C-alpha positions in Angstrom: -181.7 -128.8 120.9 -180.4 -128.9 124.8 -177.0 -129.5 123.2 -177.6 -126.7 120.9 -179.1 -124.4 123.5 -175.9 -125.1 125.6 -173.1 -124.4 122.8 -175.6 -120.8 122.3 -175.2 -120.1 125.9 -171.4 -120.8 126.1 -170.8 -118.7 123.3 -172.7 -115.8 124.8 -170.7 -116.1 127.9 -167.5 -115.8 126.5 -168.0 -113.2 123.4 -167.2 -110.7 125.8 -163.9 -112.0 126.6 -163.3 -112.5 123.0 -164.5 -109.2 122.3 -162.6 -107.0 124.5 -159.1 -109.2 123.9 -159.7 -108.6 119.9 -160.4 -104.7 120.7 -157.3 -105.0 122.7 -155.1 -106.2 119.7 -156.5 -104.5 117.4 -156.6 -101.4 118.5 -152.7 -100.9 118.8 -152.4 -102.8 115.4 -154.5 -100.8 113.7 -152.8 -97.2 115.1 -149.3 -98.9 114.0 -150.4 -99.8 110.7 -151.9 -95.9 110.4 -148.6 -94.2 111.6 -146.2 -96.0 109.7 -147.8 -94.5 106.7 -147.1 -91.0 108.0 -144.6 -88.7 109.0 -144.6 -88.3 112.4 -141.5 -87.0 114.5 -141.5 -86.0 118.0 -138.6 -83.5 117.2 -140.6 -81.9 114.7 -144.6 -82.1 115.2 -145.2 -79.5 112.5 -144.0 -81.8 109.9 -146.3 -84.2 109.3 -148.4 -85.9 106.9 -148.9 -89.2 104.5 -146.0 -90.7 103.2 -147.4 -94.1 101.9 -144.1 -96.7 101.8 -141.5 -94.3 102.9 -140.9 -95.3 106.3 -141.0 -99.0 105.0 -138.3 -98.5 102.1 -136.2 -96.9 104.9 -135.8 -100.1 106.8 -135.6 -102.5 103.4 -132.8 -99.6 102.1 -130.8 -99.5 105.2 -127.9 -102.2 106.1 -128.2 -102.0 109.4 -132.1 -103.2 109.1 -130.3 -107.0 107.5 -127.8 -107.1 109.7 -130.6 -106.7 112.4 -132.4 -109.6 110.5 -129.5 -111.9 110.5 -129.0 -111.2 114.1 -132.3 -111.7 115.6 -132.3 -115.0 113.7 -129.1 -115.7 114.7 -130.6 -115.2 118.1 -133.0 -117.5 118.4 -131.2 -120.0 116.7 -128.1 -120.0 119.1 -130.0 -120.0 121.8 -132.8 -122.9 120.8 -129.6 -124.8 120.0 -128.0 -124.3 123.3 -131.1 -124.5 125.3 -132.5 -127.8 123.6 -128.4 -129.7 123.9 -128.0 -128.6 127.4 -131.4 -128.9 128.5 -131.4 -132.7 127.0 -128.4 -133.1 129.3 -129.0 -131.9 132.4 -132.2 -133.5 132.1 -130.8 -136.6 132.2 -128.2 -135.9 134.7 -131.6 -134.7 136.9 -133.4 -138.0 136.2 -130.5 -140.3 137.5 -131.5 -141.9 141.0 -129.0 -139.2 143.1 -129.6 -138.0 146.9 -131.0 -134.0 146.9 -132.9 -134.1 143.6 -134.9 -131.3 144.9 -132.4 -128.8 145.8 -130.7 -129.7 142.5 -133.6 -128.9 141.0 -134.5 -125.4 142.6 -130.7 -124.7 141.6 -131.3 -125.2 137.7 -134.7 -123.3 137.6 -133.5 -120.2 139.9 -132.0 -118.3 136.7 -135.6 -118.4 135.2 -137.2 -116.5 138.2 -134.2 -113.9 137.0 -135.2 -110.9 135.4 -133.0 -110.3 132.1 -131.7 -107.2 133.0 -130.7 -107.7 136.1 -129.1 -111.3 134.3 -127.6 -109.6 132.0 -126.0 -106.9 134.3 -125.0 -109.7 136.7 -123.1 -111.5 133.6 -121.4 -108.0 132.2 -119.8 -107.3 135.4 -119.3 -110.2 137.3 -118.3 -112.2 134.2 -117.8 -110.9 131.6 -115.7 -107.2 133.1 -112.6 -107.1 131.0 -110.6 -106.4 134.3 -113.1 -107.2 137.6 -114.8 -110.1 135.8 -114.4 -113.9 136.7 -113.5 -114.9 133.1 -110.9 -112.2 132.8 -109.4 -113.6 136.6 -109.0 -116.6 135.0 -107.0 -115.9 132.2 -104.9 -114.2 133.5 -104.1 -116.7 136.2 -103.3 -119.0 132.7 -100.9 -116.3 131.9 -103.1 -115.4 128.6 -104.9 -111.7 128.2 -108.6 -111.1 129.1 -111.3 -111.5 126.6 -113.1 -108.5 125.6 -116.6 -110.5 125.0 -118.9 -107.5 124.9 -116.6 -105.8 122.6 -115.4 -108.7 120.4 -118.0 -111.1 121.2 -121.1 -109.1 121.4 -123.5 -110.8 119.6 -122.0 -114.4 120.8 -122.2 -112.8 124.5 -125.6 -111.7 124.1 -126.6 -115.3 123.1 -124.7 -117.0 125.8 -126.9 -114.7 128.4 -130.2 -115.5 126.8 -129.5 -118.9 126.7 -128.7 -119.3 130.3 -131.9 -117.5 131.3 -133.9 -120.0 128.9 -132.1 -123.4 130.1 -134.1 -124.3 133.2 -137.7 -123.5 131.0 -136.3 -126.0 128.8 -134.8 -128.4 131.3 -137.8 -128.5 133.1 -140.2 -129.2 129.7 -137.4 -132.3 128.7 -137.2 -133.5 132.1 -141.0 -133.8 132.5 -141.2 -135.6 129.6 -138.0 -137.6 130.4 -140.0 -138.8 133.8 -142.9 -140.3 131.7 -140.8 -142.5 129.9 -141.5 -145.8 130.9 -138.2 -147.7 132.8 -139.5 -151.0 131.1 -139.0 -149.7 127.7 -135.3 -148.7 128.7 -134.8 -152.0 130.4 -135.6 -154.0 127.8 -132.9 -152.0 125.5 -130.5 -153.2 127.5 -131.2 -156.7 128.2 -131.3 -157.0 123.9 -127.7 -155.2 124.1 -128.2 -151.9 123.3 -125.6 -149.5 124.7 -126.2 -145.7 126.3 -126.0 -144.0 123.6 -128.1 -146.5 121.7 -130.8 -146.1 123.7 -130.7 -142.4 123.9 -130.7 -142.4 120.3 -133.9 -145.0 119.6 -135.9 -144.9 122.5 -135.1 -141.1 124.7 -134.5 -139.0 121.7 -137.5 -140.1 120.0 -139.7 -139.9 123.3 -138.4 -136.2 123.7 -139.4 -134.8 120.2 -142.9 -133.9 121.4 -141.3 -131.9 124.1 -138.5 -130.7 122.1 -141.4 -129.2 119.9 -143.0 -126.9 122.4 -139.6 -125.7 123.7 -138.6 -124.4 119.9 -142.3 -123.5 119.3 -142.8 -121.3 122.9 -139.2 -120.1 122.9 -139.4 -118.3 119.5 -142.3 -116.6 120.5 -140.4 -114.8 123.5 -136.8 -114.7 121.7 -138.2 -112.7 118.3 -139.1 -110.0 121.2 -135.5 -109.9 123.3 -134.8 -106.4 124.2 -133.3 -105.9 127.8 -130.1 -108.4 127.6 -129.1 -106.2 124.7 -130.0 -102.4 126.1 -128.1 -103.4 129.4 -124.9 -105.1 127.9 -124.3 -104.1 124.4 -126.6 -101.5 123.5 -126.8 -102.2 119.8 -123.3 -102.2 119.4 -120.0 -102.3 118.7 -121.7 -100.3 115.6 -124.4 -102.5 114.4 -122.9 -105.7 115.6 -125.7 -107.2 118.3 -128.7 -105.1 117.0 -132.0 -107.1 116.3 -134.8 -106.0 114.9 -136.4 -104.5 117.8 -133.7 -102.9 119.1 -133.4 -101.3 115.8 -137.2 -100.6 116.6 -136.5 -98.8 119.4 -133.8 -96.9 118.2 -135.9 -95.1 116.0 -138.6 -94.6 118.6 -136.9 -93.1 121.8 -133.5 -92.1 120.5 -134.5 -90.7 116.8 -138.1 -89.8 118.0 -139.1 -91.3 114.7 -142.8 -93.0 115.7 -143.4 -93.3 111.9 -140.6 -95.5 111.5 -140.6 -97.0 114.4 -144.4 -98.1 113.8 -143.2 -99.2 110.3 -140.3 -101.5 112.0 -143.2 -102.8 114.5 -145.7 -103.7 111.5 -142.2 -105.4 109.9 -141.6 -107.4 113.3 -145.4 -109.0 113.1 -144.7 -110.3 109.5 -142.0 -111.9 110.0 -142.8 -113.1 113.5 -145.7 -114.6 111.6 -143.9 -115.6 108.4 -141.5 -117.7 111.0 -144.6 -119.3 113.5 -146.1 -120.3 109.8 -143.2 -121.9 109.0 -142.7 -123.4 112.5 -146.1 -125.1 112.4 -145.9 -126.4 109.4 -142.3 -127.9 110.0 -142.4 -129.1 113.8 -145.9 -128.2 114.9 -147.3 -131.6 113.5 -145.3 -133.0 115.7 -147.7 -132.1 118.4 -150.7 -134.0 117.2 -149.1 -137.3 116.9 
């Protein structure tokens, strides 16, 4: 009876918070779903009404939509690959017994505290600018023509900027996991004749599996909604070369003033995010329970 009473009391105390969170999520989602089936354009408020799946069909029939889906997946996959690979390398370097480890860690995590639009602006003007950027100066110093990064390689440039922002997060998670590895295991493997690559492949990398899983799950959630870096640098261009699904929704809502289509795009984005989350949990989420 005491256990049942305590459980009931706990549920009653938690219930108000759960209810508020549910309303906080359910009301905007319900309104978005409602407007996604309606004609609602701010430039012509007199024209309104129920249009069914017309707003959804507009997305599926638009070539820009499929390009935006491909760009969104490329952004997520590219950033994950870069942050995990370089995160492991940097974590291995920081884990070495050298002087000034504290300062080094602060320098490594510093980019994570820079606001995304500010970071994108720094990269655009300080590094990638075709006339005044550092990369352009290095190219001219080598006798080559400067590369127009944001014009010629817009998606790759955005992936590089976002990866630079998220690399500290991946590095910290991987470094924490790396430091939990028992030194005796590595010493025993070294005494058995295992080289540096063998120790990394058969001991360090399997030990980092859970940390890599955490990095993938958390970063994917946030990377699906990347917007500020694209708005600051390429604005989805040239054409739709760097337009992602969130940026396409933004153009419909803010530029075209078409709230109905933007709402339909938002519902599609929610469905896409849940599909990706489902496969992630089925594919790699099981490592969290091992």
